[in-house]
KEKE-43780 format. One record per atom (N, C-alpha, C, O): x, y, z. Coordinates in steps of 0.05 Angstrom, whole numbers, plus 5000, padded with zeros to 4 digits. Example, Ala and Ser with C-alpha at 12.3 -4.5 7.8 and 13.67 -1.06 7.14 Angstrom:
526448865156;524649105156;526449345156;528549345169;525749555142;527349795143;525850015157;526850235161;
! end
This chain:
501549754998;499950005000;501550255001;500950454987;504050245019;505750475016;506950524988;507050744978;508050294976;508950324950;507250434927;508250564909;504650374930;502450474912;502150774918;501950924899;502150874944;501951114951;504151304941;503651534933;506751194941;509251354931;509051364901;509851564889;508051154886;507851164856;505851384847;506051504826;503751424865;501451624856;502651884859;502252064843;504251914881;505552174888;507552274866;507852514859;508852084857;510952124833;509552194806;510552354790;507252074802;505652144779;504552394778;504652534758;503452484802;502252764806;504352984803;503953194790;506652904815;508553134813;509453154782;509853384773;509652964767;510452974739;508353164723;508953334707;505753084730;503453254716;503753574724;503453744707;504353624748;504553904756;506854024745;506654254739;509053914741;511453974729;511154054700;512254254689;509453894688;508853944661;507254174655;507554314635;505254224674;503354474670;504154724678;503854934665;505554704704;506554954717;509255064701;510054904683;510655284705;513255404694;515155184701;514855034720;516955164686;518954954693;520354984715;520754774727;521155224724;522555294746;522055544759;521655744746;521955524786;521455774802;523955864816;525055704831;524856104814;527356194826;526756284854;525156454858;528156164873;527656234900;529356494905;531356564892;528356614928;529756894935;532456894942;533957094939;533156684952;536056654961;537756504941;540156454947;536656424918;537956284897;539456464881;538356684877;541956434871;543256624855;541956624827;540756414819;542156844811;540856854783;542656694764;545156694765;541256554746;542356414727;542856544701;541056684692;545056524688;545856664664;543856584642;543256344639;542756784626;540956714603;542656624581;544656754575;542056404568;543856334544;543756534523;542056714525;545556524502;545756734481;543356704464;542156894455;542556444458;540156424439;537556544451;535856664437;537356524476;535056664490;535056974490;533157114485;537357044495;537957344495;537557464467;536757694464;538057304448;537957414420;534657394411;533757544394;533157224425;530457254418;528757494432;526357534427;530257634449;528757854463;528558094441;530158114422;526558264446;526258484426;528658664422;529958754442;529358724398;531758934399;531059194408;528759274406;533059334418;533059564431;532359774410;533459754388;530559994415;529860194395;532560384390;533860474409;533160424366;535260564358;534560854355;532260924349;536561024361;535461314358;534961404331;536261314313;533161574328;532561664300;534961784285;536761904297;534961754262;537161884244;536462184236;534762234218;537862354250;536962624245;538262744222;540362644215;537362944210;538663084187;537963374186;535663444193;539663544179;539163814175;539663904147;541863854137;537764024133;538164104108;538264404107;536364544114;540664504098;541264784095;539964884071;539664734052;539165134071;538165264046;540265244024;542665224031;539665253999;541465253974;543065513974;541865723976;545665513973;547165723971;548365763942;548565573926;549266003936;550666043912;553166263915;552766463929;555166243906;556066033881;556465773893;555665713915;557965593877;558065323883;560365293906;560365083920;562065473911;563665453931;566465273928;568065243946;566665173901;569165023897;571265173883;573265063874;570865433879;572765563866;573065853880;571065943891;575465993881;575666233890;573766443878;573766463854;572066603892;570166793881;570067033899;570167013924;569867253888;569267523906;566667533919;566267683938;564867363908;562267383918;561767143940;561766913933;561467203967;561267023987;558466833983;556566903969;558666603998;556166433993;553866584007;554066684029;551666603992;548966704001;546866593989;547266473968;544366623998;542166503986;541166673963;540866913967;540566563940;539966713917;537666873921;535766793934;537767113908;535667303911;533967333888;534567213868;531667503887;529967513866;531267643841;530267623818;533167773846;534567873823;536467683808;537767763788;536667453817;538367243807;536867033793;537766803792;534667083782;533066903769;534466823742;535966983730;533766563732;532266363745;533566193766;532465983773;535966273777;537466163797;535866113820;535665883829;534666333831;533066323855;530766133853;530165993872;529466113830;527265933826;527965663829;526665513844;530465583815;531565313817;532565213843;532564973850;533565433860;534465393887;532265313903;532465123919;529765473901;527365403917;526365103912;525764953929;526365063885;525464773879;527364553892;526464343903;529864613891;531864423901;531764423932;532364213944;531264613944;530564613975;528464423980;528964233994;525964443968;523264283974;524364023966;523963843982;525563953942;526063683935;527863543958;527063333969;530163673966;532063533985;530463484014;530963284027;528763664022;527563644046;525463394046;525363234065;524063374024;522463134020;524162884018;523662674030;526062924004;527762633999;529062544024;529262304028;529962724042;531162624067;529162454083;529862244094;526262544086;524762414100;523762134084;522961934096;523862164060;523261904044;525361694047;524861454046;527661794052;529861614056;529961504086;531661334091;528461574103;528061484130;529561634151;530061534173;530361894145;531062074163;529262264175;527162314163;529962374197;528162544212;529262824209;531462874218;527663014195;528563254189;528163434211;526063444224;530363594216;530163814237;528764054226;530064194211;526164104231;524864314217;525364574235;524664794226;526464554256;526964784274;529764964263;530265194268;531264794247;534064924236;533165054211;532364914192;533365314209;532565444185;535165534170;534965694151;537465424178;540065504164;541865684179;540865834197;544265684173;546165834190;545666144184;544266234166;546866284200;546966584193;549166634170;550966484164;548566884160;550166974135;553366904136;554766834117;554066954160;556966934164;558166684176;560366664186;556366464174;557066194186;556365964166;555065764172;557366014144;556465804118;559265654109;559365534087;561165684124;563565534115;563565244124;561665154137;565665074116;565664804120;566164744149;564964564160;567664884161;567864864190;565364904207;564864774227;563865104196;561065124207;559164884203;557464824221;559464754183;557964494178;558964264198;557364134211;561664234199;562464034216;561864114245;561663924261;561464354252;560764414281;557764364283;556764274304;556564404265;553464364266;552864034267;551163944281;554363884253;553963604254;554863464281;554263234288;556463644297;557263534324;554863534343;555163404364;552563654338;550263674356;547763634344;547263694321;546063524360;543263424348;541363634347;539363604333;541663854363;539964074367;541364334361;543764364366;539864544350;541164784347;542264894376;541364794397;544065094375;545065204402;547465064410;548664904397;548065134434;550664994447;550564704449;548464594451;552764594450;552864294451;552864214478;554364304495;550964044483;550363904511;550463634510;550463514488;550563494534;550663204534;548263084519;548562884504;545963214522;543463114511;543563134479;542162984465;545263304467;545163354439;547763234429;548463304407;549363074441;551862994434;551862774413;554062684406;549662674403;549362484383;550162564356;551062404339;549762824352;550262924324;548162874305;546262724309;548463004283;546462984260;547663004233;549863114230;546362914213;547462964187;547063264179;545163394189;548563364162;548363624155;548563624124;550563534113;546563734109;546863724081;546564004071;544664144078;548664094052;548364354040;548664344010;550564223999;546864473996;546664483968;547964753960;547764963972;549464723937;550664953924;549864953895;550064753881;548965183885;548165203857;549165473845;548765683856;550565443821;551565663808;550965633778;551065423765;550265873767;549665873735;552165893722;553766053730;552765713700;555265693688;554565743655;556365723637;552065793650;551465823620;548565863617;547065893637;547665853591;544865853587;543165633595;543165423583;541465673617;540065443628;541865193636;541064963633;544365263647;546265043655;547065143681;547665383685;547164963699;547964993728;549864793737;549964553729;551664913755;553664733769;552364673796;551964853812;551864433799;550364313824;552664173842;554063993833;552564273867;554364143885;552964103912;551964283925;552963843920;551863743947;553863673967;555463493961;554063783990;555763744011;554363624034;552263724042;555563384046;554063294072;556463234089;558663174081;555763244115;557463154138;556062954155;553963024166;557062724160;555962554179;555562604204;557162784213;553962514221;553762584250;556362584264;557762374264;557062804278;559762824293;561962754273;564062674283;561762774253;564062724232;565762964228;564963194232;568262894218;570163094213;570863134185;572663294179;569562994166;570263024139;567763064124;565562994134;568063184100;565963274081;565763094055;567563034040;563263034053;563062854028;561263034007;559363174014;562263013984;561063193963;560663053937;561962863929;558763173922;558163073896;557563323879;556163513887;558763313853;558663563838;557663453809;558263233801;556263633796;555463553767;554263783755;553063953768;554663803728;553863993710;550863903703;550463673695;548964073705;545963993702;544464193686;545164423687;542364123672;540664333658;538664433680;538164293700;537564663675;535664773692;533364573698;532764543722;532164443681;529964273686;530764013702;528963873711;533263943704;534163713717;535363763742;536463573754;535164023754;536864093780;535563923802;536963793818;533063933803;531863753827;532163473826;532463353847;532063363804;532463083802;535263003806;535762823822;537063123794;539963033799;540663113825;542462983835;539763313839;540063353869;538863133885;540163063904;536763023879;535462783894;537662543892;538462413912;538462513865;540462253860;543062313876;544162123888;544162573877;546862603890;546262563921;547762423935;544062693929;543562663959;543362373965;544462283986;541962213949;541461913958;544461793960;545061643978;546361873940;549061763941;550561823966;552161673976;549962063975;551562163997;550362024022;551861914038;547862024025;546861914050;546761594051;546561484073;546861474029;547261194029;549861104007;549561033983;552061134021;554661104005;554760813996;556160783975;553660594005;553960333998;552160273972;552560083958;550260453968;548260393947;549660423918;549260243902;551060623911;552660673885;554560423882;554760323859;555660333900;557760103896;555959853888;556759713869;553859793900;552159583892;550959593865;550259383853;550659853856;549259873828;551359943806;550660013784;553959913814;555859983797;556159813771;556859913749;555459553775;555459383749;553259443733;553759423708;550759523741;548759573726;548959843711;547259893693;550760003717;551060273705;553160293686;553660503675;554560023681;556860063663;556060043633;557660113616;553559953626;552559973600;550460173599;549560273619;549360243570;547460443568;544860343574;542960503578;544560073577;541659983584;540860063611;542460093629;538260113614;537160193640;537359993660;536759763652;538060023685;537959823704;535359713711;533459863713;535159463715;532659263718;532159233747;529859193753;534159253767;533659213794;531659393804;530859593791;530659323829;528459483840;529959663858;528559833868;532559643865;533759813888;534460073876;535360063852;534160303888;535260563880;533560683859;531360593853;534660883848;533561053829;534861063806;537361103807;533761033782;535161013756;536161303748;534761493753;538561333737;539761563733;538761633702;538161443687;538461873693;537461923663;539261823645;541761833649;538461713626;539761563605;540861753585;539761983584;542861693568;543961843550;542161863525;541061663516;541862123514;540262173490;537462053495;536661863483;535962203514;532962093516;531262163494;528962073492;532362353475;530762393453;531362213430;530662293407;532661983432;533261803412;530761723395;530861723370;528861653408;526361543397;525261753379;524861693355;524962003388;523262203374;525362283350;524462343328;527862283354;529562353330;529462143311;529662213287;529261893318;529261683299;526861673284;526961643260;524561713296;522061703282;521861933263;520861893240;522762173272;522462403251;524662343228;524062383204;527062263236;529162183214;527962003195;528062053171;526761763204;525561603185;523361703166;523061623143;521761863178;519561993161;520862193141;520262183117;522362333150;523762543133;525262413111;525162493088;526762183119;528162043098;526261933078;526961953055;523861813085;521961693069;520861893049;520561843025;520362163062;519262373045;521362453022;520662502999;524162443031;525962513012;526062322988;526462402965;525762062995;525861862974;523261882956;523261832931;521161952970;518562012951;518762242932;517762262910;520262422945;520462702928;522462642902;521962722880;524462502909;526262422887;524762292865;525362352841;523062132870;521561982851;519762172836;519662182812;518362302852;516062472840;517562702824;516362802805;519962792831;521163012816;521662902788;521863072770;521962642780;522362572756;520162522739;520462442716;517662572752;515362532738;514362252732;512862202713;515162072751;514361812748;513061702773;513861792795;511161522771;509961402792;510461092794;508860942806;512361002782;512860712778;513460602805;515460682816;511660422817;512360282843;514860112843;515960062864;515660032822;518259882825;520860062829;523059962834;520360332825;522460512834;521660682860;523460782875;519060702865;518060862884;518660702914;519860822933;517760462916;517760332942;520960302948;521760382970;522360192932;525260182941;526560432950;528160422969;526060682938;526960892946;525861002970;527261142985;523060942977;522161023000;523460863024;524060973046;523960583019;525160423040;528060533042;528960573065;529560583021;532160683023;532360943040;534160983057;530661093034;530861403045;529961343075;531261423094;527961213080;527361173110;529261043126;529361083150;530960863114;533560713126;535260903132;536160913155;535961073112;538461283115;537261473137;538761533156;534961573135;534261753156;534261623183;535061773202;533361383189;533761263212;536161213222;536761263245;538161113203;540961063213;542261313219;543761323238;541861543204;543161813213;542161923237;543662083249;539861883246;538461963271;540061793294;541061913313;540061573291;541361383312;544161443313;545261423336;545761513293;548561593296;548861863310;550761893326;547162043304;547262273317;546662263348;547962393364;544462093353;543962063381;545761933400;545861963424;547661743384;549761593395;552161783400;553461763421;552661953382;554962113384;554762373400;556762473412;552162473400;551562693419;549362633439;547862443435;549162793461;547062753479;544662913471;544563143479;542562793456;540362933448;537862883467;536862663472;537263103476;534963113496;532063083477;532063093452;530063063492;527363033478;526563323467;525063343447;527563533480;527063803469;528763873445;527964023427;531063753446;532963763421;531563643397;531063773377;530863403399;529463243382;527263363367;527163363343;525163483384;522963613376;523663873361;522363963342;525863993371;526764283358;527764203332;526964333312;529364003328;530463923301;528063853281;527963943258;526263693293;523863633275;522463873267;521563883244;522164093285;521064333273;522164443252;520764513233;525164483253;526264583232;526264433207;526464553186;526064163206;525763993182;523164023172;522964103148;520963983187;518363963178;517064233168;515564263148;517864423185;516364713177;518064783155;516864893136;520664753154;522464823129;521364713102;521164843082;520464453106;519564303082;516864443075;516364513052;515164473093;512564613091;512964873075;511564933056;514665033083;515265283073;516265293046;515565473030;518065063040;518865043010;516564942991;516265032969;514964763001;512664682983;510764872979;509664872957;509865052999;508365272996;509165472976;507565562960;511765562979;512965742961;513065632933;512765782914;513565372930;513565282902;510965272890;510765312866;508765232905;506065212896;505265492887;503565522869;506265702900;505565982896;507266102875;506866342869;509365972863;510866072842;510965942814;509165782809;512765982796;512765852770;513965592775;513765432756;515165502799;516465252804;514365042806;515064812807;511665112808;509564902809;509964702786;509664462790;510464802763;510664632741;512664402742;512264182732;514964492756;516964282761;516464102785;518063912792;514164172799;513563982823;514964112848;517264192847;513264122871;514464252897;516064072914;516564142937;516863852904;518163632921;521163752925;522263782947;522163802905;525263882909;524964102928;526464092947;523164332926;523364512942;523164442973;524364542992;521064232974;520664153000;523464043013;524264113035;524563872999;527263763009;529363973014;530763963034;529464182994;531164403003;530664573027;532364653042;527864613030;526864783054;527664623080;528764733099;526964353079;527464183102;530264183111;530864243134;532064113090;534764103095;535964383110;537564393129;534864603096;535664873108;534764893135;536364973152;532264823141;531264853168;532664703189;533164803211;533464443181;534864233196;537664333200;538664283221;539064473182;541864593185;541564833205;543364863221;539564983205;539165223223;538865093250;540465143268;536764903253;536564793279;538764653294;539164653318;540364523275;543064393285;544664623294;545764583316;545164853282;546965053289;545865173317;547465233334;543365193320;542265293343;542465133368;542865253390;542364883367;542964723388;545764693397;546364583418;547464793380;550264783387;550965033404;552965053418;549065213401;549365453421;547965443446;548665573466;545765273446;544065273470;542565003470;541564903450;542564893494;540664623496;537764703499;536964873514;536264563483;533264643479;531664423498;532064183500;529864583511;528164403527;525164383512;524864483490;523264263526;520764203512;519464483507;518164513486;519764683522;518564933521;519665063494;518165163478;522565053489;523365163466;522665033443;522565163422;522164753441;521364623418;518364713411;517764773388;516564713432;513964773427;513765063419;511965123403;515365253427;515465513421;516265553390;515265723376;518065373383;518765393351;516565293335;515765423315;515465063343;512964983326;510765183327;509565243307;510165303350;508165523353;508765743335;507065833321;511265833336;511766073321;511766043290;511166233276;512565783279;512365723251;509465723245;508765843225;507665583260;504965583255;503465853254;501765903237;504266023273;503166293276;503966463251;502466613239;506566423244;507566553219;506066473195;505466653179;505566213190;503866123167;501266253167;500266343147;500066273190;497366403194;497366703185;495766803170;499366823198;499567123191;500267193165;499367403155;502067043152;502967063124;500567003105;500267143085;498866823111;496966773093;494667003093;493467083073;494167093119;492267313120;493267573106;491867733095;496067593108;497167823096;496967813066;496468023054;497367573052;497067573025;494067603017;493367732997;492367483031;489367523025;488567833026;486967923009;489667973045;489268263048;490668413022;489568593009;492868313017;494168442993;492568412969;492368592953;491468172965;489968122938;487068222943;485468232923;486268292968;483468402970;481168182966;478868252963;481667922966;480067742964;480567472982;482867412989;478367332988;478967063001;478466852982;478666622992;478066872957;477666682939;480166522928;479766342911;482466582937;484866452927;486066342948;485366402971;488166152943;489865992962;492166162966;493566222946;492866252988;495166422994;497866262998;499166263020;498566152974;501065972980;503466122989;504666063009;504166352972;506466482977;506666623004;508766613016;504266753015;504266863038;504666673060;505966733079;503466453057;503766223081;506566133078;507766103099;507766093058;510265993056;512266173067;513966093083;512266433060;514066633071;513666653101;515466653117;510966673108;510466673138;511466443153;512466483175;511266203144;512565963155;515465993160;516465943182;516866083139;519766103139;520266323160;521866263177;519266553161;519866773181;519066693207;520466743227;516766573210;516166483237;518166273249;518866293273;518966063233;520765873240;523465973249;524665883268;524266183233;527066303239;526666483263;528366473282;524766643265;524466793289;523866663315;525066743335;522166473315;521766313340;524166133347;525066103370;525166023325;528065833333;530066013343;531565933361;530366263334;532366433344;531766533371;533466553388;529066593375;528166693404;528566483425;528966543449;528266213417;528665993438;531265983448;531565883470;533366083435;535866113443;536266273468;537966213485;534666493469;535066693488;532966673511;533466793532;530966553510;528866543530;528166273541;528666083527;527066253565;526565993575;523266043581;522366243592;521765843571;518765863573;517765563578;518665383564;515865533598;514665283602;512965203576;511865373562;512764963571;510964863547;507964953554;506465023536;507064943581;504565003584;503765293576;501565353567;505765463580;505065743575;504965803546;503365963537;506665653530;506365693501;503765603492;502565723474;502765393502;499965293494;497865483502;495965523487;498165593525;496265803534;496466083514;494366203506;498766163507;499166363487;497766293458;496566463445;498266033453;496765953428;493965983430;492666073411;492665903455;490265893459;489066183459;486766223450;490566373470;489766643471;489666783444;487966953438;491566703427;491866793398;489366693383;487966843369;488966443385;486666333371;483866443379;482266493361;483366483403;480966603413;480766873407;478466963403;482967033405;482867303395;482267313365;480667473356;483567163351;482967123321;479967073316;478667213300;478866883330;475966853329;474267103338;472367173325;474967223359;473567423367;473967653346;471867783340;476067713335;476467943315;475167863290;474368053276;474867613280;473267553259;470267573263;468767653245;469567503286;466667563295;465767813293;463667873282;467567983305;466668293307;466968403278;465568603274;468168323261;468668433233;466868273213;466868333189;465468083223;463767903203;461868063187;461467983164;460568273197;458468453183;459768553159;458168623141;462268583155;463368673129;463168483107;463068573084;463168233113;462768023090;460167893089;459867693075;458068003103;455667873103;454067883075;452167733070;455168073058;454068083030;454867843015;453367772996;457067693020;457967473005;455967203009;455967012994;454367233032;452667003039;450067013023;448666823021;449567263011;447167302994;447867262963;446167272946;450367212959;451067192928;452167442919;453167442896;452367662933;453467902924;456467902926;457467742942;457868062913;460668082916;461668302937;460868532938;463368182953;464368352974;466568552964;468468462950;466568772970;468568972959;471268862974;471368722994;473468972960;476168892968;476669042997;477968943015;475569292997;476169443023;474969293046;476269243065;472269213045;471069053063;472668793072;472868723095;473768663051;475268423057;477968483071;478968333087;478968703063;481868793078;481168853107;482568783125;478769003111;478169063138;477368823156;478168823180;475868633145;475768393156;478168253166;478468173189;479968233147;482568063150;484168223172;485168103190;484368483170;485568673188;484568633218;486068623237;481668623220;480568583247;481168303258;481268263282;481468083241;482167843249;485367833260;485867713281;487067953245;489767983255;489768143277;491268063295;488568343281;488568523306;487468333329;488468363351;485568163325;484467993347;486767793355;487367763379;488067673335;490167503340;492367623358;493367493376;492967873352;495068033365;494168103395;495668073415;491868193396;490768253423;490568023442;491268043466;489567763430;489067533447;491867443454;492467413478;493567403436;496367333445;497567503465;498767393484;497467773464;498367953485;497167923511;498467923532;494667893509;493067863535;493967583548;494267573572;494267383532;495067113542;498067153554;498567053576;499767283542;502767323552;502367463578;503567383597;500667683580;500367843605;499267713627;500267753650;497167543623;495967393644;497767153654;497467063677;499567043637;501166793646;503766873654;505366683658;504467123656;507167183664;507967103694;506367143712;510167023698;511366943724;513567113733;514767273719;514067063760;516167253770;518867183757;520567353755;519366923749;521666863738;521366943706;519466873692;523267103697;523067223671;525667103653;527767023662;524867123628;527067013609;529167183606;530967113591;529067413618;531267643615;534167533626;536267613617;533867333648;536367213662;537667053639;540067043638;536066903620;537466723600;539066883582;541366833576;537567113572;539067303554;541267403562;543267433548;540967483591;543567593606;545867403607;548167473603;545167173612;547466933615;548566893587;551066853585;546966913564;548066893539;549767123531;551767083517;548967363540;550767593535;553267583551;555367703543;553367463574;555767453588;557967273572;560367303577;557167103554;558766933543;560067083518;562166993508;558967293508;560167443487;562767583495;563167653518;564467623475;566867773481;566268053493;564768213481;567468093515;567268373529;569568543528;571368473544;570068743514;572468893514;572969073537;570969163550;575369123544;575969293568;578669403563;580469283551;578969673574;581669803569;582769873596;581169893614;585269913599;586669973621;589469803626;590769723606;590269763651;592569623654;591969323646;590269193658;593369213629;592768913624;595068703630;595068463626;597068863641;599668703650;601968893659;601769143660;604068763665;606368933677;608768793668;608768563658;611068933671;613468863664;615768933684;615969163693;617368763690;619568793709;622068923695;623268813677;622669143705;624969303692;626969353713;626569293736;629369473704;631469523722;630769773743;631969803764;628669933735;627770123752;625370063767;624170233780;624469803765;621869733776;619969623758;620669563736;617469603767;615369483754;613969693739;613269893751;613569673714;612469863693;609669723683;609669503671;607369853689;604969753678;604669773647;605969943634;602869563635;602769583607;600169633602;598469493612;599469833588;596769933584;595969823555;597769793538;593369773550;592169683526;589069623529;587669693548;588469493508;585169393505;585469093505;587268983491;584068963518;583468663515;580668573518;578968733528;579968353510;577268243509;577267973520;579167823518;575067903534;574867653544;572067543539;570267703535;571667283538;568967173532;569266893520;571566783518;567066773513;567066513499;566966543471;565066673461;568866443456;568666463428;567866183416;567566163392;
! end
């Protein structure tokens, strides 16, 4: 009986040990060391947030000796000030997207504390003010520098200092105005994530776009390759067609091979150009404006002259090649963006419209086709707008609004002067004077509508800064002391005239 009672006690003890916690530590028992595996299973300690301070964008770039100290761009330094504001907003948003905590209380250093040592000193503390034990963790400090180096071209420099660091990390690049924010974002990512560029280095060795999901893809070379290739193939095909029609034959055995050959030559030439030079989308559409509007001008002029008997096709090829040559020369002087390309197309179209109305007004009738006036207007509008795009910077949306204003103004002017030509609806003959007044009213409405649209869509950033930057590149003569010579009696200054600039 005693053995059975001991056996039941042993079984009950095993059940209790399986249900209750495995072991209870007594008060006088020494603590047992926790194994490493158990310690690793504990929740990880919360890491302090990664703080970052983004200083406002300064100018000049600060990588060369300059009589102008580092300062924030002012309103008189447009479009530099506008690009700087855009860059500031982009960098502040980017730091938070990268997982950093932006210090919103830090509005930037005073005007006399923007040097590299000031950045290092600021990186040594987490909060503005004096360094304390609570702020000894430090913070990232990012400072962007932007400097205009040409027409819509800027020198972008991003400098960063790690928390409590003693070294400066910098990235520098020449960028276009429209790419300042994008390239600033890429450079900032490289500075704050130094291991990322090394991991992506292999995918950036070729011209192919990276297929990985990590990081941000950098802009590819010649983004306007597709636009240039399409227009080159079409213009080459038109040239082949024109060669066949100029001979007075429509034989398909000759027509289709030359069409194919012309398209292939145009496509191959466009791809070679895109490979040799960095052609943007704006450059490609700008060149297409020169080619197509030049060809249209040649065809219209041929139809309005005695050359119509010989066919307008050769004139179209000549006009297209002339416009393409002028466009090529223009992009060697200034990079074109989408606004410049749309401005050129719009100017050529407006010139065609005004030239056609001018010829109709000269003839005093609307019963003829104004080939000559439209052709001359297209040529003048193309040349004028193409040259203007070298000196001005204008958004594409504003060009479209100007076109809309001019079109609505033309409709309003025509509607206001329509009573002058009501007699033609009843079969009577409208006098030449009434026709000229009607056309003059339409032209006046076009001018008033375009001017009103320009006035209503103007912005604080003016295109005069682009013209001023272009004028700075011209040779500038100066007179005075241009040198000195060491003689036995001392230094003798040399007087004369010299000129400096970009030739």
